[in-house]
DOLUMMAR-197916 format. One record per residue: residue number from 1; residue in one letter; x, y, z of N, C-alpha, C, O in turn. Coordinates in steps of 0.001 Angstrom, whole numbers, always signed. Layout:
<rs>
+-----+--------+---------+---------+---------+---------+----------+---------+---------+---------+---------+---------+---------+---------+
| num | residu |  n.east | n.north |    n.up | ca.east | ca.north |   ca.up |  c.east | c.north |    c.up |  o.east | o.north |    o.up |
+-----+--------+---------+---------+---------+---------+----------+---------+---------+---------+---------+---------+---------+---------+
| NUM |      A |       X |       Y |       Z |       X |        Y |       Z |       X |       Y |       Z |       X |       Y |       Z |
...
+-----+--------+---------+---------+---------+---------+----------+---------+---------+---------+---------+---------+---------+---------+
</rs>
This chain:
<rs>
+-----+--------+---------+---------+---------+---------+----------+---------+---------+---------+---------+---------+---------+---------+
| num | residu |  n.east | n.north |    n.up | ca.east | ca.north |   ca.up |  c.east | c.north |    c.up |  o.east | o.north |    o.up |
+-----+--------+---------+---------+---------+---------+----------+---------+---------+---------+---------+---------+---------+---------+
|   1 |      M |   +1441 |   -3928 |   -8896 |   +1217 |    -5614 |   -7624 |   +2186 |   -4351 |   -6852 |   +3372 |   -4022 |   -6833 |
|   2 |      I |    +267 |   -3663 |   -5954 |    +998 |    -3458 |   -4359 |   +2365 |   -4382 |   -3747 |   +2209 |   -4208 |   -2539 |
|   3 |      I |   +3262 |   -5015 |   -3850 |   +4211 |    -5563 |   -3141 |   +4782 |   -5146 |   -3819 |   +5727 |   -4823 |   -3099 |
|   4 |      G |   +5136 |   -4710 |   -5137 |   +6355 |    -4346 |   -6383 |   +6478 |   -3437 |   -5488 |   +7120 |   -3385 |   -4438 |
|   5 |      E |   +5779 |   -2712 |   -6028 |   +5967 |     -765 |   -6081 |   +6463 |    -433 |   -4444 |   +7578 |     +84 |   -4375 |
|   6 |      R |   +5848 |    -644 |   -3295 |   +5580 |    -1155 |   -1969 |   +8221 |   -1285 |   -1986 |   +9123 |    -469 |   -1799 |
|   7 |      I |   +8137 |   -2867 |   -2342 |   +9653 |    -2893 |   -2749 |  +10832 |   -1460 |   -3046 |  +11704 |   -1031 |   -2290 |
|   8 |      K |  +10501 |   -1070 |   -4189 |  +10696 |     -627 |   -4537 |  +10894 |    +485 |   -4280 |  +11775 |   +1153 |   -4822 |
|   9 |      E |   +9804 |   +1067 |   -3055 |  +10067 |    +2536 |   -2857 |  +10972 |   +3024 |   -1518 |  +11577 |   +4002 |   -1078 |
|  10 |      A |  +10467 |   +1003 |   -1048 |  +11573 |    +1282 |    +253 |  +13001 |    +699 |    +743 |  +13516 |    +476 |   +1839 |
|  11 |      R |  +13680 |    +459 |   -1645 |  +14641 |      -33 |   -1831 |  +15306 |   +1340 |   -1948 |  +16520 |   +1395 |   -1753 |
|  12 |      K |  +14558 |   +2569 |   -2279 |  +15487 |    +3225 |   -2960 |  +15071 |   +4727 |   -1773 |  +15303 |   +5897 |   -2078 |
|  13 |      N |  +14316 |   +4190 |    -195 |  +14339 |    +4926 |    +747 |  +16267 |   +4792 |   +1087 |  +17108 |   +5654 |   +1342 |
|  14 |      M |  +16346 |   +3368 |    +937 |  +17112 |    +2867 |   +1731 |  +19226 |   +2879 |    +477 |  +20384 |   +2477 |    +596 |
|  15 |      N |  +18150 |   +3802 |    -717 |  +19319 |    +4585 |   -1391 |  +20277 |   +2890 |   -2166 |  +21388 |   +3094 |   -2655 |
|  16 |      L |  +19895 |   +1880 |   -2175 |  +20001 |     +746 |   -2337 |  +19814 |    +978 |   -3618 |  +18957 |   +1854 |   -3740 |
|  17 |      T |  +20469 |    +364 |   -5282 |  +20612 |     -315 |   -6277 |  +19931 |   -1622 |   -6286 |  +20316 |   -2508 |   -5523 |
|  18 |      Q |  +18774 |   -1836 |   -7240 |  +18784 |    -3219 |   -7532 |  +20063 |   -4522 |   -7128 |  +19940 |   -5562 |   -6480 |
|  19 |      K |  +21131 |   -3989 |   -7747 |  +21821 |    -5506 |   -8226 |  +23215 |   -4402 |   -6191 |  +24164 |   -3696 |   -5852 |
|  20 |      E |  +22926 |   -4608 |   -6090 |  +22824 |    -3580 |   -4354 |  +22171 |   -4193 |   -3402 |  +22808 |   -4433 |   -2376 |
|  21 |      L |  +20873 |   -4569 |   -3469 |  +19857 |    -5580 |   -2998 |  +19549 |   -6582 |   -2756 |  +19296 |   -7115 |   -1676 |
|  22 |      G |  +19539 |   -7129 |   -4297 |  +20230 |    -8169 |   -5061 |  +21166 |   -9004 |   -3964 |  +20863 |   -9928 |   -3209 |
|  23 |      D |  +22577 |   -8221 |   -4206 |  +23583 |    -9078 |   -3815 |  +23351 |   -9751 |   -1964 |  +23722 |  -10834 |   -1510 |
|  24 |      I |  +22542 |   -8503 |   -1197 |  +22809 |    -8554 |     +91 |  +21443 |   -9925 |    +201 |  +21225 |  -10687 |   +1143 |
|  25 |      L |  +20933 |   -9851 |    -751 |  +19322 |   -11531 |    -591 |  +19914 |  -13192 |    -873 |  +19718 |  -14315 |    -411 |
|  26 |      G |  +21010 |  -12334 |   -2264 |  +21896 |   -13622 |   -2744 |  +20846 |  -14235 |   -3656 |  +20458 |  -15403 |   -3621 |
|  27 |      V |  +20382 |  -13120 |   -4605 |  +19445 |   -13252 |   -5643 |  +20259 |  -12503 |   -6711 |  +21059 |  -11612 |   -6427 |
|  28 |      S |  +19973 |  -12970 |   -8090 |  +20475 |   -11588 |   -9350 |  +19640 |   -9860 |   -9161 |  +19063 |   -9361 |   -8194 |
|  29 |      K |  +19827 |   -9503 |  -10098 |  +18956 |    -8250 |  -10124 |  +17462 |   -8190 |  -10852 |  +16469 |   -7473 |  -10726 |
|  30 |      V |  +17807 |   -9250 |  -11625 |  +16515 |    -9829 |  -12267 |  +15584 |   -9910 |  -11413 |  +14728 |   -9025 |  -11388 |
|  31 |      S |  +15539 |  -10955 |  -10547 |  +14608 |   -10968 |  -10045 |  +14402 |  -10053 |   -8615 |  +13354 |  -10093 |   -7970 |
|  32 |      I |  +15402 |   -9349 |   -8290 |  +14507 |    -7288 |   -8358 |  +13939 |   -7366 |   -8511 |  +13023 |   -7894 |   -7881 |
|  33 |      C |  +13966 |   -6809 |   -9712 |  +13250 |    -5971 |  -10955 |  +11666 |   -7278 |  -11053 |  +10441 |   -7165 |  -11083 |
|  34 |      G |  +12472 |   -8194 |  -11068 |  +11484 |    -9451 |  -11022 |   +9836 |   -8923 |   -9768 |   +8621 |   -8978 |   -9578 |
|  35 |      Y |  +10430 |   -8714 |   -9559 |   +9395 |    -8040 |   -8034 |   +8899 |   -7589 |   -8228 |   +7717 |   -7711 |   -8551 |
|  36 |      E |   +9879 |   -6403 |   -8088 |   +9657 |    -4896 |   -8433 |   +8218 |   -4522 |   -9367 |   +7306 |   -3707 |   -9222 |
|  37 |      N |   +8623 |   -5828 |  -10637 |   +7716 |    -4965 |  -11544 |   +6500 |   -6030 |  -11409 |   +5835 |   -6126 |  -12440 |
|  38 |      G |   +6131 |   -6764 |  -10436 |   +4934 |    -8109 |  -10422 |   +4964 |   -9382 |  -11121 |   +4146 |  -10286 |  -11297 |
|  39 |      T |   +6301 |   -9140 |  -11501 |   +6571 |   -11071 |  -12748 |   +6999 |  -11749 |  -11858 |   +7218 |  -12931 |  -12124 |
|  40 |      R |   +7214 |  -11356 |  -10776 |   +8332 |   -12288 |   -9517 |   +7688 |  -12260 |   -8349 |   +7158 |  -11207 |   -7997 |
|  41 |      I |   +7618 |  -13413 |   -7541 |   +6859 |   -13473 |   -6266 |   +8432 |  -14464 |   -4987 |   +8850 |  -15610 |   -4825 |
|  42 |      P |   +8768 |  -12862 |   -4348 |   +9648 |   -13493 |   -3682 |   +9444 |  -14552 |   -1951 |   +8837 |  -14259 |    -921 |
|  43 |      T |  +10174 |  -15662 |   -2284 |  +10057 |   -16993 |   -1816 |   +9993 |  -16111 |    -309 |  +10387 |  -14980 |     -24 |
|  44 |      L |   +9321 |  -17160 |    +486 |   +8895 |   -16717 |   +1459 |  +10493 |  -16300 |   +3205 |  +10604 |  -15663 |   +4253 |
|  45 |      E |  +11300 |  -17286 |   +2266 |  +13076 |   -16532 |   +2752 |  +12991 |  -15460 |   +2768 |  +12859 |  -14738 |   +3756 |
|  46 |      N |  +13080 |  -15024 |   +1118 |  +13352 |   -13577 |    +389 |  +11967 |  -12276 |    +551 |  +11889 |  -11107 |    +173 |
|  47 |      F |  +11288 |  -12938 |   +1091 |  +10445 |   -11651 |   +1759 |  +10848 |  -11582 |   +3308 |  +11181 |  -10481 |   +3746 |
|  48 |      I |  +10840 |  -12491 |   +4010 |  +11269 |   -12003 |   +5352 |  +12716 |  -11081 |   +5352 |  +12682 |   -9961 |   +5864 |
|  49 |      Q |  +13728 |  -11497 |   +4877 |  +14747 |   -11186 |   +4390 |  +14471 |   -9556 |   +3816 |  +14336 |   -8843 |   +4811 |
|  50 |      L |  +14363 |   -8869 |   +2735 |  +13094 |    -8268 |   +2236 |  +13017 |   -7646 |   +3355 |  +13409 |   -6505 |   +3110 |
|  51 |      L |  +12746 |   -7722 |   +4429 |  +12063 |    -6801 |   +5503 |  +12312 |   -6599 |   +6449 |  +11501 |   -6031 |   +7181 |
|  52 |      E |  +13453 |   -6937 |   +6857 |  +14762 |    -6960 |   +8200 |  +15631 |   -5953 |   +6737 |  +15619 |   -4762 |   +7047 |
|  53 |      V |  +16243 |   -6159 |   +5485 |  +17199 |    -5175 |   +4738 |  +16876 |   -4039 |   +4605 |  +17622 |   -3060 |   +4628 |
|  54 |      L |  +14813 |   -4078 |   +4333 |  +14273 |    -2434 |   +3528 |  +13573 |   -1309 |   +4862 |  +12947 |    -249 |   +4841 |
|  55 |      E |  +14156 |   -2347 |   +6084 |  +13591 |    -1956 |   +7326 |  +12328 |   -1849 |   +7231 |  +12150 |    -711 |   +7666 |
|  56 |      V |  +11379 |   -2233 |   +6973 |   +9597 |    -2300 |   +7149 |   +8489 |   -3719 |   +7621 |   +8954 |   -4857 |   +7693 |
|  57 |      K |   +7491 |   -3521 |   +7817 |   +6772 |    -3973 |   +8261 |   +6051 |   -5134 |   +7875 |   +5135 |   -5034 |   +8692 |
|  58 |      P |   +5800 |   -6133 |   +7248 |   +5021 |    -6667 |   +6395 |   +3956 |   -6094 |   +5901 |   +3640 |   -6027 |   +4713 |
|  59 |      D |   +3024 |   -5401 |   +7424 |   +1677 |    -4375 |   +6261 |   +1773 |   -3834 |   +5352 |    +854 |   -3661 |   +4551 |
|  60 |      Y |   +3322 |   -3279 |   +5197 |   +4054 |    -2351 |   +4547 |   +3818 |   -2307 |   +3520 |   +3251 |   -1509 |   +2774 |
|  61 |      L |   +4608 |   -3894 |   +3379 |   +4633 |    -4491 |   +1512 |   +3799 |   -4851 |   +1322 |   +3546 |   -4830 |    +118 |
|  62 |      L |   +2789 |   -5408 |   +2147 |   +1363 |    -6444 |   +1723 |    +317 |   -5166 |   +1457 |    -784 |   -5693 |   +1300 |
|  63 |      G |    +165 |   -3541 |   +1324 |    -283 |    -2078 |    +856 |    -864 |   -1894 |   +2294 |   -1999 |   -1418 |   +2331 |
|  64 |      R |    -226 |   -2216 |   +3569 |   -1367 |    -1586 |   +4572 |    -513 |    -895 |   +4868 |    +558 |   -1042 |   +4280 |
|  65 |      E |    -609 |    -131 |   +5631 |    +206 |    +1430 |   +6816 |    -485 |   +1646 |   +8269 |   -1567 |   +2174 |   +8523 |
|  66 |      T |    +309 |   +1172 |   +8993 |    -198 |    +1884 |  +10270 |    -548 |   +3186 |  +10081 |     +18 |   +4106 |   +9490 |
|  67 |      S |   -1697 |   +3104 |  +10750 |   -2137 |    +5232 |  +11024 |   -2166 |   +5351 |  +11952 |   -2870 |   +4398 |  +12287 |
|  68 |      V |   -1803 |   +6096 |  +13226 |   -2934 |    +6962 |  +14436 |   -3286 |   +7759 |  +13541 |   -2937 |   +8061 |  +12400 |
|  69 |      I |   -4399 |   +8174 |  +14616 |   -5526 |    +9122 |  +14026 |   -5689 |   +9984 |  +15876 |   -5827 |   +9205 |  +16819 |
|  70 |      C |   -5668 |  +10873 |  +16048 |   -6235 |   +11513 |  +17009 |   -7798 |  +12269 |  +16976 |   -8307 |  +12929 |  +16070 |
|  71 |      E |   -8255 |  +11957 |  +18116 |   -9449 |   +12504 |  +17761 |   -9777 |  +13266 |  +18880 |   -9144 |  +12518 |  +19625 |
|  72 |      D |  -10171 |  +14016 |  +19564 |  -10463 |   +14184 |  +21182 |   -9545 |  +14161 |  +22048 |   -9887 |  +14395 |  +23207 |
|  73 |      E |   -8292 |  +13911 |  +21800 |   -7764 |   +13410 |  +22807 |   -7248 |  +11766 |  +23533 |   -6555 |  +11319 |  +24447 |
|  74 |      E |   -8290 |  +11225 |  +22201 |   -7946 |    +9315 |  +21751 |   -7505 |   +9259 |  +20634 |   -7877 |   +9997 |  +19722 |
|  75 |      E |   -6290 |   +8006 |  +20496 |   -5576 |    +7332 |  +19735 |   -6425 |   +6442 |  +19369 |   -7053 |   +5715 |  +20138 |
|  76 |      Y |   -6501 |   +6449 |  +18010 |   -7225 |    +5253 |  +17305 |   -6074 |   +4040 |  +16162 |   -5781 |   +4421 |  +15029 |
|  77 |      N |   -5763 |   +3193 |  +16487 |   -4470 |    +2562 |  +15407 |   -5830 |   +1915 |  +14463 |   -6924 |   +1441 |  +14770 |
|  78 |      V |   -5201 |   +2148 |  +13328 |   -6050 |    +2029 |  +12207 |   -4701 |    +888 |  +11342 |   -3536 |   +1059 |  +11701 |
|  79 |      Y |   -4932 |     +68 |  +10518 |   -4953 |      +80 |   +8812 |   -4940 |    +441 |   +7978 |   -6078 |      -9 |   +7848 |
|  80 |      I |   -4672 |   +1143 |   +6609 |   -4989 |    +2029 |   +5887 |   -3705 |   +2040 |   +5061 |   -2522 |   +2177 |   +5372 |
|  81 |      A |   -4512 |   +1797 |   +3585 |   -2891 |    +1283 |   +2606 |   -3210 |   +2728 |   +2117 |   -4341 |   +3213 |   +2160 |
|  82 |      K |   -1895 |   +3488 |   +1561 |   -1919 |    +5361 |    +822 |   -2575 |   +5086 |    +302 |   -3545 |   +5767 |    +634 |
|  83 |      E |   -3118 |   +3819 |   -1181 |   -4188 |    +4322 |   -2162 |   -5801 |   +4303 |   -1612 |   -6757 |   +4849 |   -2163 |
|  84 |      D |   -5805 |   +3673 |    -621 |   -6769 |    +4028 |    +146 |   -7448 |   +5211 |    +374 |   -8558 |   +5483 |     -82 |
|  85 |      L |   -6437 |   +6247 |   +1427 |   -6060 |    +7776 |   +1509 |   -6655 |   +8494 |    +574 |   -7701 |   +9133 |    +688 |
|  86 |      S |   -5675 |   +8330 |    -765 |   -5927 |    +8541 |   -1491 |   -7369 |   +9128 |   -2387 |   -7582 |  +10206 |   -2942 |
|  87 |      I |   -8359 |   +7667 |   -2208 |   -9970 |    +7582 |   -2670 |  -10548 |   +8370 |   -2036 |  -11080 |   +9324 |   -2604 |
|  88 |      I |  -10632 |   +8183 |    -442 |  -11206 |    +9247 |     -29 |  -10845 |  +10898 |    +310 |  -11463 |  +11681 |   +1031 |
|  89 |      S |   -9847 |  +11067 |    -338 |   -9110 |   +12508 |    -755 |  -10131 |  +12845 |   -1689 |  -10805 |  +13865 |   -1547 |
|  90 |      E |  -10318 |  +11898 |   -2814 |  -11023 |   +12551 |   -4103 |  -12174 |  +13029 |   -3564 |  -12712 |  +14105 |   -3823 |
|  91 |      F |  -12815 |  +11522 |   -2198 |  -14357 |   +11673 |   -2392 |  -14388 |  +12876 |   -1777 |  -15345 |  +13613 |   -2013 |
|  92 |      K |  -13399 |  +13283 |    -918 |  -13972 |   +15070 |    +256 |  -13995 |  +16276 |    -776 |  -14434 |  +17394 |    -504 |
|  93 |      K |  -13365 |  +15826 |   -2221 |  -13348 |   +16927 |   -3010 |  -15354 |  +17432 |   -3719 |  -15859 |  +18553 |   -3771 |
|  94 |      Y |  -15939 |  +16140 |   -4111 |  -17263 |   +16602 |   -3258 |  -18188 |  +16781 |   -2193 |  -18915 |  +15902 |   -1729 |
|  95 |      T |  -18141 |  +17598 |   -1944 |  -18912 |   +18090 |    -697 |  -20134 |  +16884 |    -527 |  -20041 |  +15984 |    +308 |
|  96 |      D |  -20894 |  +16982 |   -1146 |  -22452 |   +16453 |    -823 |  -22001 |  +14713 |    -938 |  -21977 |  +14012 |     +74 |
|  97 |      L |  -21707 |  +14246 |   -2126 |  -21416 |   +13095 |   -2515 |  -21136 |  +12419 |   -1293 |  -21689 |  +11398 |    -886 |
|  98 |      Y |  -19537 |  +13578 |    -320 |  -19187 |   +12680 |    +699 |  -20086 |  +12929 |   +1803 |  -20039 |  +11792 |   +2272 |
|  99 |      N |  -21059 |  +13701 |   +2762 |  -21789 |   +13279 |   +3060 |  -22804 |  +12678 |   +2786 |  -23583 |  +12984 |   +3689 |
| 100 |      R |  -23275 |  +12049 |   +2148 |  -24100 |   +10592 |   +1317 |  -23017 |   +9648 |   +1741 |  -23237 |   +8915 |   +2705 |
| 101 |      L |  -22190 |   +9609 |   +1291 |  -21442 |    +8853 |   +2268 |  -21063 |   +8394 |   +3495 |  -20640 |   +7251 |   +3666 |
| 102 |      I |  -21232 |   +9509 |   +4687 |  -20786 |    +9817 |   +5745 |  -22045 |   +8998 |   +6163 |  -22001 |   +7889 |   +6696 |
| 103 |      A |  -23407 |   +9840 |   +5784 |  -24634 |   +10052 |   +5938 |  -25158 |   +8072 |   +5930 |  -25877 |   +7632 |   +6827 |
| 104 |      D |  -24701 |   +7288 |   +4935 |  -25436 |    +6178 |   +4752 |  -24814 |   +4963 |   +3458 |  -25258 |   +4315 |   +2509 |
| 105 |      H |  -23246 |   +5249 |   +4335 |  -22817 |    +4923 |   +3311 |  -22784 |   +3582 |   +2001 |  -22126 |   +3661 |    +964 |
| 106 |      K |  -23826 |   +2210 |   +2473 |  -23878 |    +1323 |   +1469 |  -24361 |   +1491 |   +1016 |  -24056 |   +1247 |    -152 |
| 107 |      R |  -25976 |   +2223 |   +1300 |  -26718 |    +2545 |    -274 |  -25998 |   +4109 |    -821 |  -26886 |   +4948 |    -966 |
| 108 |      T |  -25122 |   +4443 |   -1022 |  -24591 |    +5014 |   -1681 |  -23578 |   +5334 |   -2342 |  -23256 |   +6305 |   -3028 |
| 109 |      V |  -22920 |   +3977 |   -1916 |  -21778 |    +2627 |   -2768 |  -22523 |   +2110 |   -3866 |  -22256 |   +2003 |   -5063 |
| 110 |      E |  -24099 |   +1643 |   -2780 |  -24645 |     +676 |   -3959 |  -25044 |   +1392 |   -5335 |  -25213 |    +782 |   -6391 |
| 111 |      L |  -25150 |   +2569 |   -5196 |  -26213 |    +3555 |   -5801 |  -24582 |   +3759 |   -6933 |  -24256 |   +2762 |   -7578 |
| 112 |      I |  -24095 |   +4475 |   -7007 |  -23053 |    +4461 |   -7145 |  -22714 |   +2996 |   -8044 |  -22760 |   +3032 |   -9274 |
| 113 |      A |  -22467 |   +2068 |   -7512 |  -22283 |     +987 |   -8885 |  -22986 |    +727 |   -9578 |  -22684 |    +199 |  -10648 |
| 114 |      R |  -24528 |   +1082 |   -9123 |  -25750 |     +453 |  -10223 |  -25642 |   +1914 |  -11343 |  -26114 |   +1771 |  -12471 |
| 115 |      R |  -24873 |   +3570 |  -10881 |  -24419 |    +3696 |  -12192 |  -23235 |   +3784 |  -13018 |  -22844 |   +4599 |  -13854 |
| 116 |      M |  -22657 |   +2416 |  -12413 |  -21359 |    +2350 |  -13128 |  -21775 |   +1001 |  -13722 |  -20878 |    +247 |  -14099 |
| 117 |      K |  -22695 |    +735 |  -13806 |  -23176 |     -322 |  -14826 |  -24327 |    +207 |  -15697 |  -24977 |    -614 |  -16344 |
| 118 |      K |  -24583 |   +1312 |  -15755 |  -25049 |    +1197 |  -17233 |  -24050 |   +1857 |  -18791 |  -24509 |   +1715 |  -19924 |
+-----+--------+---------+---------+---------+---------+----------+---------+---------+---------+---------+---------+---------+---------+
</rs>
């Protein structure tokens, strides 16, 4: 579960243990562990507290990241998950496939999906 992975990553970036984070939020270490493992879901109140304590934005915990792409002196704000960037990087390793995706992404994805069904 992406939220759990992001909570854990942000907690570690803040140099907090699960117990320390739990103490700040008023929940147990077991609850924090559950959030990180995806076996528990924080309440809305705890989610908001997590954002504040971990100093992250909702989009980050939900699996989206805000990035800025500069192209020809123009800036674009986009929402993209780190995992999506990883997929794009893998596709770029296969130049012919990547170029086909750029030229006609819908048809290329349909072809890939059909081949995977075989």
